[in-house]
C-alpha positions in Angstrom: -25.3 5.2 -1.1 -28.5 3.5 -2.3 -29.6 0.2 -0.8 -29.6 -1.6 -4.2 -25.8 -1.0 -4.3 -25.2 -2.0 -0.7 -27.3 -5.1 -0.1 -27.3 -6.4 3.4 -27.0 -9.9 2.0 -25.7 -10.9 -1.4 -24.3 -13.9 -3.3 -21.7 -13.4 -5.9 -21.9 -16.0 -8.6 -20.4 -17.0 -11.9 -16.8 -16.3 -10.8 -13.4 -17.9 -10.0 -12.0 -17.1 -6.6 -8.2 -16.8 -6.1 -6.0 -15.1 -3.5 -2.4 -15.0 -2.3 -2.6 -18.5 -0.8 -2.0 -19.9 -4.3 1.7 -19.6 -3.5 1.1 -22.1 -0.6 -0.8 -24.5 -2.9 -4.4 -23.3 -2.4 -5.8 -23.6 -5.8 -8.3 -21.2 -7.4 -12.0 -22.1 -7.0 -13.8 -22.1 -10.3 -17.6 -21.9 -10.5 -17.6 -20.4 -7.0 -20.0 -18.5 -4.9 -19.4 -15.9 -2.2 -22.0 -15.1 0.3 -21.6 -11.6 1.7 -23.6 -10.6 4.8 -23.3 -7.1 6.0 -19.6 -6.2 5.7 -18.2 -9.7 5.9 -17.8 -12.9 3.9 -20.3 -15.4 5.3 -19.4 -18.3 3.0 -17.3 -19.1 0.0 -17.1 -22.3 -2.0 -18.9 -24.2 -4.8 -21.7 -22.0 -6.0 -24.6 -24.5 -5.4 -23.6 -25.0 -1.8 -23.3 -21.2 -1.2 -26.7 -20.6 -2.8 -28.3 -23.3 -0.7 -26.9 -21.6 2.5 -28.1 -18.2 1.3 -31.6 -19.5 0.7 -31.7 -21.2 4.1 -30.7 -17.9 5.8 -33.3 -15.8 4.1 -33.6 -13.2 1.3 -30.5 -12.2 -0.6 -29.5 -10.4 -3.8 -27.6 -12.3 -6.5 -24.8 -10.6 -8.3 -23.7 -12.3 -11.5 -20.0 -11.5 -12.2 -20.0 -12.8 -15.7 -17.2 -15.3 -15.3 -14.8 -12.8 -13.6 -11.8 -13.7 -11.5 -12.3 -12.4 -8.0 -9.4 -11.5 -5.7 -9.0 -9.5 -2.5 -8.6 -5.8 -3.1 -5.0 -4.6 -3.5 -3.0 -3.1 -0.6 -0.6 -0.3 -1.4 2.1 -0.1 1.3 3.8 3.1 0.3 1.2 5.8 0.0 1.3 9.6 0.3 -2.1 11.1 -0.3 -0.7 14.6 0.4 2.4 14.1 -1.8 4.3 17.3 -2.8 7.5 16.7 -4.7 9.8 19.5 -5.7 8.3 21.4 -8.7 5.1 23.3 -9.7 2.7 20.4 -9.0 4.1 19.9 -5.5 4.1 23.6 -4.8 0.4 23.6 -5.5 -0.2 21.0 -2.8 2.1 22.8 -0.3 0.2 26.0 -0.8 -3.2 24.5 0.2 -4.8 25.6 3.3 -6.0 22.9 5.8 -9.5 22.7 4.3 -8.3 22.4 0.8 -5.8 19.7 1.8 -8.5 17.7 3.5 -10.7 17.7 0.4 -7.7 17.0 -1.9 -6.8 13.9 0.2 -10.4 12.8 0.3 -10.5 12.9 -3.5 -7.3 10.9 -3.7 -8.7 8.3 -1.3 -11.9 7.9 -3.4 -9.8 7.5 -6.6 -7.6 5.0 -4.8 -10.5 2.8 -3.8 -12.1 2.9 -7.2 -9.0 1.6 -8.9 -9.2 -1.5 -6.7 -6.9 -0.6 -3.8 -9.0 -1.3 -0.7 -6.2 -0.8 1.9 -3.3 1.6 2.1 -0.4 2.2 4.4 0.3 5.9 4.5 4.0 6.6 5.3 4.1 10.4 5.8 1.1 12.7 5.5 0.8 16.4 6.2 -0.3 17.9 9.5 -2.0 14.7 10.7 -4.8 15.1 8.1 -4.5 11.4 7.5 -6.1 10.7 11.0 -9.1 12.9 10.1 -9.4 11.1 6.8 -9.2 7.7 8.4 -12.0 8.6 10.8 -14.2 10.1 8.0 -13.8 6.9 5.9 -14.6 4.7 8.9 -17.7 6.7 9.7 -18.9 6.4 6.1 -18.7 10.2 5.4 -16.0 9.7 2.8 -15.4 7.0 0.2 -12.0 5.5 0.5 -9.8 2.5 1.4 -8.9 1.3 4.8 -6.1 3.4 6.2 -3.1 2.3 8.2 -0.9 5.3 8.8 2.4 6.4 10.3 1.3 10.0 10.7 4.3 12.2 10.2 7.6 10.6 9.3 10.5 11.2 11.7 13.5 13.0 10.4 16.7 14.6 11.8 16.9 18.4 11.5 17.2 19.2 7.8 16.8 15.5 7.0 15.0 13.9 4.0 11.6 15.5 3.6 12.0 18.1 6.2 10.6 20.8 3.9 7.0 19.6 4.3 4.4 19.2 7.1 4.4 15.4 6.6 7.6 15.1 8.6 8.6 15.8 12.2 12.2 17.0 12.9 13.9 15.3 15.8 17.4 15.2 17.2 19.2 12.9 19.6 17.9 9.7 21.1 15.5 11.5 23.5 14.2 13.6 20.6 13.4 10.6 18.5 11.8 8.8 21.4 9.5 11.8 21.8 8.8 11.7 18.1 7.7 8.1 18.2 5.4 8.8 21.2 3.9 11.9 19.6 2.8 9.8 16.5 1.5 7.0 18.7 -0.4 9.6 20.7 -2.0 10.9 17.5 -3.1 7.4 16.6 -0.3 6.0 14.4 -0.5 2.4 13.4 3.2 2.2 12.6 6.3 4.5 12.7 8.2 5.8 9.6 11.7 7.1 9.9 14.1 8.6 7.4 17.5 7.1 8.0 19.2 8.2 4.8 19.1 10.8 2.0 16.9 10.2 -1.0 15.9 11.3 -4.5 13.8 14.3 -3.5 16.2 16.2 -1.3 18.3 18.8 -3.3 21.1 19.1 -0.7 21.6 15.4 0.0 22.3 12.2 -1.8 20.9 8.7 -1.6 23.8 7.4 0.4 23.8 10.2 3.0 23.5 8.7 6.5 21.0 10.8 8.5 20.6 9.1 11.9 23.2 8.0 14.5 23.0 4.6 16.0 21.5 5.8 19.3 18.8 7.7 17.5 17.9 4.8 15.3 17.9 2.4 18.3 15.6 4.8 20.2 13.1 4.9 17.3 12.9 1.1 17.0 13.0 0.2 20.7 10.3 2.8 21.6 8.0 1.9 18.7 8.3 -1.8 19.5 7.6 -1.1 23.2 4.3 0.5 22.1 3.5 -2.4 19.8 4.2 -0.5 16.6 6.3 -1.7 13.7 8.9 0.5 12.1 9.6 1.1 8.4 12.5 3.2 7.2 13.1 5.3 4.1 16.6 3.9 3.3 19.0 3.7 0.3 22.5 2.6 1.2 23.5 -0.9 2.3 25.5 0.0 5.4 22.7 2.1 6.9 20.2 -0.6 6.2 22.4 -3.3 7.6 22.7 -1.5 10.9 18.9 -0.9 11.1 18.1 -4.5 10.4 20.4 -5.6 13.2 18.6 -3.2 15.5 15.2 -4.8 14.6 13.9 -2.7 11.7 10.7 -4.3 10.3 10.6 -2.9 6.8 12.8 -1.1 4.2 11.4 1.4 1.8 13.1 1.7 -1.6 16.4 -0.1 -0.8 18.2 1.6 -3.7 21.7 0.2 -3.0 21.3 -3.3 -1.4 24.0 -5.9 -1.3 23.9 -9.8 -1.2 25.0 -9.6 2.4 22.3 -7.2 3.5 19.5 -9.0 1.8 20.6 -12.3 3.3 20.4 -10.7 6.7 17.0 -9.1 5.9 15.6 -12.5 4.9 17.0 -14.1 8.1 15.5 -11.4 10.3 12.2 -11.2 8.4 12.7 -7.6 7.4 10.3 -6.9 4.4 11.1 -4.7 1.4 8.8 -2.3 -0.3 10.9 -1.6 -3.4 8.8 1.2 -5.0 10.3 0.4 -8.4 8.3 3.2 -10.1 10.2 6.0 -8.4 13.3 5.4 -10.6 11.5 4.9 -13.9 8.7 7.6 -14.0 9.9 10.5 -16.1 6.4 10.9 -17.5 5.1 11.5 -14.0 7.9 13.9 -13.1 7.3 15.9 -16.3 3.6 16.1 -15.4 4.4 17.6 -12.0 7.1 19.9 -13.2 9.8 18.1 -11.2 13.2 19.8 -11.6 16.0 18.4 -13.7 18.3 17.7 -10.7 15.7 15.4 -9.2 14.9 13.7 -12.4 18.5 12.9 -13.1 19.0 11.5 -9.6 15.9 9.4 -9.8 16.3 8.0 -13.3 20.1 7.5 -12.8 19.4 5.3 -9.7 17.2 3.0 -11.7 19.7 0.3 -12.8 21.1 -0.2 -9.3 17.7 -0.1 -7.8 16.5 -2.9 -10.0 19.6 -4.9 -9.2 18.9 -4.5 -5.5 15.3 -5.7 -6.0 16.6 -8.8 -7.8 19.0 -9.5 -5.0 16.2 -9.3 -2.4 14.0 -11.6 -4.4 16.8 -14.2 -4.8 17.6 -14.1 -1.1 13.9 -14.7 -0.2 13.1 -11.3 1.3 9.4 -10.7 1.5 8.6 -8.0 -1.1 5.4 -5.9 -0.8 3.5 -3.6 -3.2 4.0 0.1 -2.7 4.0 2.7 -5.4 5.2 5.9 -3.7 3.4 7.7 -6.6 -0.3 8.3 -5.7 -2.0 4.8 -5.9 -4.6 6.0 -8.4 -2.3 8.0 -10.7 -2.8 7.2 -14.4 0.6 6.0 -15.6 1.7 3.9 -18.6 -1.8 2.8 -19.5 -3.0 1.9 -16.0 -2.8 3.2 -12.4 0.4 3.4 -10.4 -0.5 0.5 -8.1 -1.0 -1.9 -10.9 2.0 -0.7 -12.9 4.2 -1.2 -9.8 2.8 -4.7 -9.4 3.6 -5.4 -13.0 7.2 -4.3 -12.6 7.5 -6.5 -9.5 6.0 -9.4 -11.4 8.9 -9.3 -13.8 11.0 -10.5 -11.0 8.7 -12.7 -8.9 6.0 -13.9 -11.3 2.3 -13.3 -11.3 1.3 -15.7 -8.4 3.8 -14.1 -6.0 2.8 -10.7 -7.3 -0.8 -11.4 -6.3 0.5 -12.3 -2.8 2.8 -9.2 -2.7 -0.3 -7.0 -3.4 -2.7 -8.6 -1.0 -1.9 -11.2 1.7 1.8 -10.2 2.2 1.1 -6.5 3.1 -1.9 -7.5 5.2 0.3 -9.9 7.3 2.9 -7.1 7.8 0.1 -4.9 9.0 -1.1 -7.6 11.4 -4.6 -7.5 9.9 -4.8 -11.0 8.5 -7.7 -12.0 10.8 -9.9 -9.6 8.9 -8.3 -9.0 5.4 -6.0 -10.3 2.7 -7.8 -13.5 1.6 -11.2 -14.6 0.5 -12.3 -16.6 3.5 -15.3 -16.9 5.8 -15.3 -14.2 8.4 -13.1 -11.7 6.7 -14.2 -8.3 5.3 -15.7 -8.4 1.9 -13.0 -6.3 0.2 -13.0 -7.7 -3.3 -12.2 -6.9 -6.9 -13.2 -8.6 -10.1 -11.5 -8.7 -13.5 -12.0 -10.8 -16.7 -8.4 -12.1 -17.1 -6.6 -14.5 -14.8 -4.2 -12.6 -12.5 -2.2 -15.8 -11.8 -1.3 -16.1 -15.4 -0.6 -12.4 -16.1 -0.4 -9.6 -13.5 -1.7 -7.2 -16.2 -5.1 -8.8 -15.5 -5.4 -6.1 -12.8 -5.5 -3.5 -15.5 -9.0 -4.9 -16.2 -10.5 -4.5 -12.8 -14.2 -3.6 -13.5 -15.9 -4.2 -10.2 -14.9 -3.2 -6.6 -16.5 -4.0 -3.3 -15.4 -2.7 0.1 -17.0 -4.0 3.3 -19.8 -5.6 1.4 -20.7 -2.5 -0.5 -20.2 -2.3 -4.3 -18.4 1.0 -5.0 -17.7 0.4 -8.7 -19.5 -1.7 -11.4 -18.4 -0.9 -14.9 -21.2 -2.9 -16.5 -23.7 -0.5 -15.2 -21.5 2.5 -15.7 -21.8 3.2 -11.9 -19.1 4.1 -9.4 -18.9 6.2 -6.2 -17.9 9.4 -8.0 
């Protein structure tokens, strides 16, 4: 990457700064400046004060953002860079050799970053290729977002997703304890477990229970003992209720929630990644050749899924952005991450949607000391757009400039990106 696109010190000017703290009453800063030194934010505030500090510290580049709104980069909490759904598209991914898979995932990581998603949480990837990708991105050999990953998701024998190399089959409490430890040994930041059936399993249903209580307790207790949070693929309320009581940290999907369950989730601080796209994405399914049985199950679950999301919001459950579809996938006029956030915004409004796509996920990941807001000392992971994201979430459709770790990786004005 050329030095003129990766200045050691730069001041961003002619912009309005806003982040997820707006929900807590922290107002946007208009006519702001952001001093970026190396990979961190060195100062943020009124532009004249920031420019004065920059001049006092020495030479710097000035980047005029032409009146843009600047927010932290998005964080997508339900990502599969090696996704292979039933159908011809998924079969193509399953048929890749390890070298092809690595390049395929690296391409997906690049596309993800360029669409403004600067952090992802991978929740089941094939053959531990995610760890190699994370190392390559950190070393600067690959362009991509910051990766927090669960490695392989834990499933019972024949459980949800068992057909692919992105899961590890376990049985019994001891088996699931070993499963947790195997992922931690590989470098997992969190643990993912499949506790019910789902949309993509032909010989199961959403409400199928797939773990016994002792197995579920073993996963949660072992992960917590190792300082790892646990998220669970889960659909039916009774299974989720039990997991929440045992200390589950996050629910994926939550297709069939009830008022009682969401009240308990809110009380316990259990987050929800609703993945609203997965029950309203026929265009995506058609593109991948997904079979009719899965399409019917997915689209048929949509109304109840949306009711569950509304219940969670009303109860005060923390809801977080996660697309399940590849974050960068072009869908309904934008990318999957932004479209998911738009759907969420219909229930929570644009200010809370901004938080759900930035600060909320980062806090769940325990990374708020470095990411999630535009504050001095944090990584300069930033995106710029012309419209106000606190007025309309669709403003994120207009992301035209992306910076990660102080390096500009996309600038539409110059026609340049890290392609």
